[in-house]
N, C-alpha and C positions, 0 to 999 in steps of 0.2 A: 300532448298536445302537436294536433291539425299544423303540418310543417306547409305550406304550395312551396310549389319545386318548381322549375324550368328544366323541359325533359331536351328541346328542341326550339334552335330560334333559328330563324329564317328569313332570305329577302331576293327581291329581284337584283339586276342592277339597274342604277339608274337613263331615265333616257331624257331628250330635253325636249320640255313641256313644251312644244309646241308642233305643226302641221310638218312632218319630213322625220324631225323625232323616231330613233332604232325600238323604241316602244310604241309609240304611235301608234302603227295602225293593229294594233287590239283593243277591244274593248276592255275596260276597266277587270265586269266582272272575270272575265277569260285572266288576265295577270292572276289577280286572289284567289282565282282557282288550281292557278298550276301552280305555285305555291302551296294553297292546302293540300292538295296530293302529293305535295312532297316531304310530309311527315307522314300518311303511311306506305313512303317506298323505303325510309330513312332507317324508321323505328321497328316497322315490321303490324303498328296499330291498329285492329279493329277498328273502321270510323265512324261503327253505330254503339260504339265508349261512346262518340264526343258528343257531353250534357249538353254543351251548347257552342256556339265560336260569335264572338263578340270585337265588332270589325269599328277603325275611325273610317271617315269618307266629313271630308268637309262641305262640299262643296256637291248636294245630295242635288242635285237632277238632272233633264235628261237621261245620258245616261249613267249616272248615279244615284237615277230615282227608281226608288218602290222599294229600299230596305237593299241596298246593292249586297251586302254580307249575305241573308239568304240566297239570292240568283249565286252567289259566287259558290257555296256549300253545293246549291244540286247543280253546279257545272264543273264541282269536285270527284261528282257522282259520288258522296255520301249518301247514308240513305236516306229516306225521305224523314224518317223520325229526327232527325238533328237538327233542331230549331238551329237560326240565326237571331240579330240586332244589329240595327247601325244607330251609332252614335259620334256626338257632335262637340268636343270642347276644342275645337279650332286647330293650331296646328298640334293639342298636345290627345288628339283624340283618339291614336293607338293606344298612344301611354296613359290615358284613361283607361283603354278598353284593358288592360295588365292589370288597372287597378283594379277596377269592378272583378273578374274574373278569378284573380292570386287571393282578393276579399273574398269572393263568392266560396275557396276553397278553406279556405282559416274559416268561415264560417258554415262547414256544412255541407256547402249546398251544393256542390260539384266535388269530384272526384277526378272527370277531367274534362280543360274548359281550353280552349282556342281563344286568346285575343289577336288581332290582325289589324288591317289597315289597308287601304286601297287611295287613289290619289291619277287619277291623270286627267294632266291640267293643260295635256295638246288636246282632247276633244270636252271636255269641258272646263271652258277659262273661268283665271278664278274670279267667283262675287257673282257667278253668274248669278245664284238663287236671289240675286239682292238686286241686279240690273235694272233699273227704271225705277223701284220701291223704295219706298221710306222702309230703314228695316230694323228703326230706334224708338217712334211712334213718339208722339206728345210729350209722356213727363220724358224722357230722358233727356229730349232736347231743352225742356226748362232747365230741369237740372246741370246743365250742361251746356248755357245759354250763348258760350261762344267758338260751340260745335266743339266735338271731337274727331280726332285727325288721322289719316290713316298711317301703317305702322310705317313705310319709308320719313313720314316727319318725326316719327313717335323715336326711331331710330335717330336723326338730324337731333331731335333735344336733346338726347342721353351722352349723343358724343359731345356736343357743346357743355353739356354740364356736367360732364367728368372729364373737362378737359381733355378730349384722343383727338391728336390729331390727324390728317389727312394722312402722311406719312404710315401711322402707326395699324391704323386698317391695312392699309394698303398689303403690309408689311407682315398682319397676324393671315391679311388674303393668302397670301403666295405662299406660307408659309401650312397652311390648308392644305394646298393641292399638291406641295411638298409630299408635307405626311402621306393624302393620298395615295399619290404616284408611288410610292417607295413603298407603302404596304401590296399595293394590283404586283407590284411588280415582282416585290420576293414570294407570290402567291399567299400574301393574307389576310386577306377575304372571298380563302377558296370555301371554306367551310360553310362560312356563311349564303354565299351568291348561289342562287338557285339559277341555273340556264331556261330561260325562256323564250320557246317558239310561238312566233308572233307573225304578221304579216309583213313581209320588205315591202317596199316602191314599186315591184313587181309588181306585186300581187303573189308573192312565190313563198310559201313559208322558210324562216331563218330562222336560226338561235342564236340570241343573245346571250356574252357572259362578261361582257365589259365594262362599267360603267364609262356613258358618254360625256358623262357631265365634266371629270378632271382635263382637267392642261396640267400640264407634267411640265412644261415650259414658262411656269406664269410667274415672274418676278414685281415686283413691286416697282420698278421704273415704267415697268411697262404699264402696270395699272394707273403713272400717274398719270396719263391722257386720256384716264374716262373720263366722259361729261358729267358734272351728279344727276340720277334720275329724277330726282324732284322738288329742282328749283320753283318756287311760285311766291310772284313778289308784293300775295296780298299777305301769306301767311310769312313773310320776310319780315314785313313791319308788323304781326302779330309777337312773333319769336321772334327780336333782334338778335339776338345770343348768335342761332342759327347760320352757317355761315358751308351750309352748303357741301356735302363730305359724301355723303354718298353715293356710290355710284352704283353702276350692274358688274359690277367688278371684287365691289365688299359687300355685295347684295347675295339670300343663298337662288341658287335659280329658277324657275319653275320647272317644273320636274314632272316625271313620272315614275312610275313605281308602285310595290305592292309588299306586303314586309307578314311577320304569323311569329307566333310562338304558343305552346305548347305546355300546357301547364296542368301540372298533377295535381293530386296529396300523397305527399312523403310515401305514405304504407302505399300507395295503388301504384306509383311509378317503379315501386319494387318487387311490386305482385304479379308487373306486366315482365319482368326482366330487365326493365332500362335501368337506364343511372337519370338519375337528378346530377345537371352541370350548376346549378344555383338552387337558392332562395330565398324567395322576396322575406326582405328584416326589416323594413320599416316605406309608410305611404306620407306623404305631405300636398295638398288641395292647398291654393288660396287663390284670394282675389288681392289687387291691386288699381297702382290709377288705372285708370283708361287715359286716359291724354298721354301718360308715360308706360302705357302699358307692355312694352318690354324688359321691361326691370321686374316682375313678378317671381324671375328668376331668385333674386334674394330672398325675402320672407318668406318661398317655398323651402332654399333648404337650411334658414333658421332655423322654422320648422322641423324640417327631418332630421337634420342633426341632434337640435334639443328632444326630440320623441325617439329616437338611435340611441340618446349619449353617449355618439361619436362628435368626434371633433373634426375637422377638416383634414388634418394630417393622418385622420385613421384609413380616411380613404385611397385607396392602389391609385382610381384614375376617375376621371368627371366628362363623359359625354355631357357639355354646357350644349344644346340648339344651336347653331348659329345661324340663325334667319337671318342678324346683320353681324357684322363685323364686330358693334358695340359689344351686345349682345354679351359675349363671351369674357370680351376686356374689363366691361363692366366689373363681370358676376367673378374674376378673376384679381381684380382691384379687391374690391371688398370684402372676400375671403385671403386676401392676400395668398393665394392658389397657387400649386406648384405648374407652373408652364409647358413641362416635360407630363407632368400627367392630366393634359387638358387634349381632351381631342385627340391622341395620339395617334391616331389613325385617320387624321383627320374629319374634321364634322361636311355641316353642311351646307357651304358655300366651293365646297370642291364635290359632292357625293350627291350633294342634290336634295329641297327639299319638294317631297312627295306628298308637303299641306297631312292628310289622314295616316301617310302612311310611312310619316317621320319617327312616331313614338318609340313602337316594334321595331324599325333601321333603328333607329341609336341604341335600345335592348341589344339585341341582336350581335350588333361589333361589340359592343360592350361589357358581353358576356363570354364574348372570343375571347377578347383581351384579354380577361380578368384569367384564361385560362391559359393562355397563349403566358400571357408574362407572370404566373404565379401570384396574381396579386388577391385580396382577400376581400374587402371589400368593395364597391363599385355606386359612383350616384349620375346617376340622367336626372337631368331637369330642362324643359321648355318654357319659353315663354308664350303665351294665348293670346291673340285677340282678342277685345275688350276687355284687357287688362287681369292676368289669371296666369300661373303656373301650376303645374305638376313636378315635382320630384319626386323617387325612386330610389331607393338604395336595395344593392342585393349584398349575397354574401356565395362566392366559389363554395361546391360543394369536393 
């Protein structure tokens, strides 16, 4: 039986997703190209063997339009014979890319494939493709006559309904930054980070190798002074349970970044003399209430654990994307999950959330953590815009 394995997994550092951020001088295709080239440099892989490159990107407009993954493949110097496609499952785009890639291996369609993702939120602001447009259409408006809400309001709703007070959210935020800072200080990200060269503010090339969004001095007390980001009088009347707890501090920051995972059949990896690091064990994807769109991680996890015939106690580490602090906290509450296993190196609140790149970024961090800690199974799950979530279980080899 064919096994789909991860041979390598890498990411760029995070850059603040605004003009002047440390990655903002680089075209997004350039960021992803540098990540893709790394696989050739680190493994000696002949890029002509890559049968497809599947990339995630959410805001496919401007510099991220026209199949940016193909542009990155060409920019990386891969042979013209290597195809590529770009997909959008919102925040889970590159996690879905990894699913499609691994499932292609399992189906016998690929022996060598790359899953990846990129987002430059400094150069293509979030929501660009829908600006000034009705992105939902009349049928969706008829189905939800009171109207859907943005993700920040969804975060407010789940914080209220699961009774997560402001101090709990801010304490979790401080812990995310502390864990990320401690990991960085100990060299724990060295294996997964690809230093990238980008134009700096002076126009000269600069190499960046440290995450820009991690704040080692973050405290819950300092976060308590931040004002809510999504306060809205009309929505407050519609949802009286909301008391406005979501701030810039306990939300993931706008971020630039790219990441990628090299996936093969186990037989092909061994034939090439490459060491499989982890195998794909199980996959799940589910839809959920688009109003409470951030809760999809719960049914997705329920589905994948049942499919894998595993319990939450069997999992050595959980990467639950920190789009907003309530998401991993609600997930932890629902599953009675071990706090120490939840985002052990910090999450998106500290490390950033470059939308289309976040899925394979979490997978990269998870693979490296399982190797360092000696764990067997790792679980990754992400909430996604529109009310969806992906879940993945990998097994360290």
